N, C-alpha and C positions, 0 to 999 in steps of 0.2 A: 453819736449815731450808733444805734443798736441794730445790727444786721442779723436777720434770721434766714431760715431756709427759703421762705417765700421771696425774700429779696434776691437771693442768689439765683434762683431758678426761674424767676418771673421775667421772661424775655421782653414783655412790653415796657417794664420799668427800666431795664437795661438799655433798651432802645431810646427811651426818653432821656436817660442820663447822657447817652452819647449824642443825642440830638440837641441837648441844651447848649452845648459848646462844641463847635466843630473840632473833631479829634485832630490832634497834631500829627502831621505826616512826618515820616523820617526819611532823610536822604542817606544813601549809602556812604559810609565813611570807612576808608581803609585803615588797617592796623598792621604795623610791622611786627607785632608781638604775638599775634594769634593766627593759628591755622586750624583747619578742620571744617566741619559742616554741621549746620544746625537744621533740624527738621521741625516744622511747625504744623500742627493740626488747626485749621481755621474753621471753627465750629459754626459761625454764621455764614461763611462763604461756601461751606461744604467742599473745601479744597485742602490740598497738602502742599506746603511750601518747602523749598530747599534754599538755604542761605549759605553763601560762601563767607566764612568768618574772617578771612584775610582781607577781602575787599568790602565786606559789609553789604554785598548785593544779594538780592533775592534772584537766584539764577533760574529757578523753575517754580511754576505753580500750576498744578493740574487738578482737575476734578477728582474728588475722592468718593465720599459717601455722605449720607445725611447725618448732620450733627456729629462730626468726628471729634473725639476727645483725646485720650491718652495715647502715647506713642512709645515704642521700644525698638532699639536696633539689635540686630542679630550679633552674636559673639564674633562672627567672621567679618562683620561690617558690610556684608553684601545686600542686606535686606532691612527694611523698616516695617514694623507691624503697627497697624492703626485700629484702635477700638472704635467701632461705629455705634456710638451711643444711641443714635436715633433709629437703629435697626437691630439686626441679629448676628452680624458677622464681625470677624477680625479679617481685615484685608491686608495683604502683604505686597510690598512694592520693592523693586530694585532701587538701591540707594543712588546708583549713577544716573538712571534715566527717569526714575519714578514710574516706570511701567508696572502696572499691577500684574502679579504673577499667580496669586492665590487668593481665594476668598473662603474662609472657614465659617460655616453656618452653624450656630448653636441652638437654633430652634426658636419657636414663638416666644415673644416677650423677653428675649434675652437681655437687651440693653447692656452690651459689653462696655465696660468703663476702664477700671484700673488694669494695667497690663505690665508684665515683667517678661523679658526674654532672658531666660536663665542661661548661665554659662554652660549648662549641660546641653543646650540646644532646644530645650522645651519652652513653650510659651504658656504662661499662666495668665488668666484674665477673669475678672469678675463678670458675672451675669446678674446684674442688679435686679432685673425683673423676675428672675427665677430663684433668688436667694441662694446663690451658688457661686462657685468658681470652677473653671475648667482648666485641665492640663492637656496641652497638645504636644505629645512627646516628640514628634518629628514633623514639624509644620512644612518643611521643604524636602520632599513633596508631602502633601497632606494626605493622611489616611484616616477617614472618619471613624473607622473601627478602633483606632488607637486612642480616641478622645476619651478622657476621664472626667467625671463630674463629681464634685464634692459639695454637699449641701451645707450652707451656713445656718439656714433656718431663721435668718434675721432679715429685717427690712432694710433695704438700701445698702447692701454690701457693695461699697463704692470703690475703695482703693485696696491694693494688695501688696504684701511683702512676702518674700519666699526665703527660706533658710538656704545657706550655701550648699548644704548636703541634701536638700530637698526632702527633709524629714517633716517639715511643717510649713504652713502658710498662715498668714494673718490678714484679716480684713477689718476695715472700719465700716461700721453699719450705721449710717446716718439716721435712718428711721427708727431703729431700735435703741439708739444711743449706746451702742456696745462696740467692743473690740472682740473679735472671735479668732481663736487659734484652731486650725484644722490640722489634725494629724494625717499626713499624706500617706501613711502606711496602713492605717485602719479606719480612717474617716471619722474618728472621734473628735468632738469639738468641746472647747471651753469658751464661754462668753462672759465678759465682765462689763458692767456699766462704767463708762469713763466720760465724765463731764457732760456737756451739752453739745450734741451734733459733732461727734468725733469724725474727722475726715482725713487729715494728713497722717501719713504713717511712713516709718523708715526703720529698718533693722540695722544695728551697728555692724560694721564690716566683719567683726569677729563673732557676731551672733550673740554677744553677751547681754544686749539690752534691746528692747523694743521701745521706740519713741512714737508718740501719738500727739497730734494737736486737735483740740476741741474748739471749733470756731465759735460755738454759741456761748462758751464760758470763758473765752480769752485765756486759755491755759494750754500748757504742754505737760505730758505725763511720761515718766519712765516706768516701763513695766518689765517684770521678769518674763522673758519670752516663753518659758516652760510652764510656770505656775500661774502666770497672768496676774500676779500680785503687783499692785501699784507701789513702786519704790519711792518715787518723788513726784511732786506736783509743783509746777512753775507758772507764774503769771507771765503772760506775753503781751504783745500789742493787741490791738482790737481786730477780731475776726481772723484768727490764724488759720487760713484756708488750707495751706500745705505745710509740710515739714520735710526737710531734706538734710541728711547727714553728709558732711564733707567726706570725700573719698578717703582722706587720711584718718577719719574716725575720731577727730578731736572735738569738733563742734557740730551742732545742728542749727539750722536757721528755720524760722517760721515766716511764711508770707502773710503779713498782716494787712489784709485787704482794706479795712476801714481807715488805717493810718497811712497807707501807701509806703510802708516800710518793712524791714526785716528785723526780727529779734534773734540775737546770737546767743546760744546756750552752750556753756562749757560742759561737756559730757562727763568729765572726771569729777566735777564738783556739783553738777546739776544746778548751776547758777547762771543767771543772765549776766553776760559780761559786757554787752554793748548792743546798740541798735543802729541800723543803717537806714537812712532816709532815701528811698528810691524816688518818691515824689512827696509832696506835702499833703497833709490831711485834706486841705482844700481841693487839691487836684485828684484825690483818690477816686472819686466817682467818675471823673473824666478819663482816668487811666484804667481802673478796675483790674488791678494786678491779681493774677491767679497762680498758675503753675510756676515753680522754681526748679532750677536744674544747675548743678555744679559742673564746671569743666573737670576733666579727668585729673588735672594737676592741682585742683582745688584753689586756683588763683582767681577764678571768676565765677560769678553767679548770674545765670540768665533768668530773667523775670518776664513772663508773658503779661502784657498789658492789653487786655481783651478789648476795651472800649476804644483805645487809640490806635489799634492795629500795629502795635510796636512790641519789640522785645528789648528790654533794658539790659545792657551788659554792665555788670557791677564789678569793680575791683574789690576783692574781699579785704585786702590789707588796709586800704585807705577808705573804703566805703564810698568811693566816688563812682558816679554813673559815667562810664567811659563813652558809650555810644547808645543810641536807640536805633535798632535795626528794623527796617520795614518788613512787614509780613502781610498776610491776607486778612480778610474780614473776620474779626473775632478770634485771633490767634490764642490758643489755649495750651494743648498738649505739646511737650517739647521732648526731643531726643537729640543726641549729639554723637558725632564720630570725630575722634581726634584728628 
């Protein structure tokens, strides 16, 4: 099965896949080993979910915005920011009640998608329709006069990573088949062609390497984050939609949508060391796994299964799917609080 951009973003086909087999529903299952809260952006339901990881229960689900996608929690844990891909805003909610407290408008055709809530307190978000990223230095309270815009000049600037010292940001540009480095001090950019349809992106915790997955060519790439030179190219599973580096910085995993699995890459050797089956290739279209997220302790990986309205909780050490957590319609973006 060769999946391209038309497959991923064609909602009628996704609906047909989901309708062909009734999506499996998940019942809450408690765990004595996990605490914390998971937030899920439900892009078909236009809602935001809050899941208690100890009980496995969805404790809140409220209306959000049109086609919500990526999420990020604030450094103090009090707020969660939601990129409203079907509109022009980043909406900010309290993590305890999911009450919306701010809406930051970035103007016509913004299509916000990738989002990072930096340790500095600033929010960075891509504006795919404007070929740009924005920095919101102090989103609580928001002051539009402080909003900074950096142009990528590339089509489909979709996901974003930000340096720990905020010296640079990087985007994957689906339409242009590039990865772009933006100097946040002087707005200079460097763009390089990387595979087919690069989308997943993650910066090593120490800032020493930038990792990107290209879903159209079934590859992951290690780049020098300063020069943007490609250091290593690795074959992954099919359609690696996302890439996430473990908080400990030792491995990265790609979310291989067409296989229903994860490819694990050792970052020291730039070699694939194992694969993890979240579902079978035959189940892949009924699950349609997208976003992946590590727990802070690196023991678990959470995998959004958009077609079955579930979030798979995977034990990293064993590769076992521990639970499938219930979420809203079309769960996609994920964020976590320990």
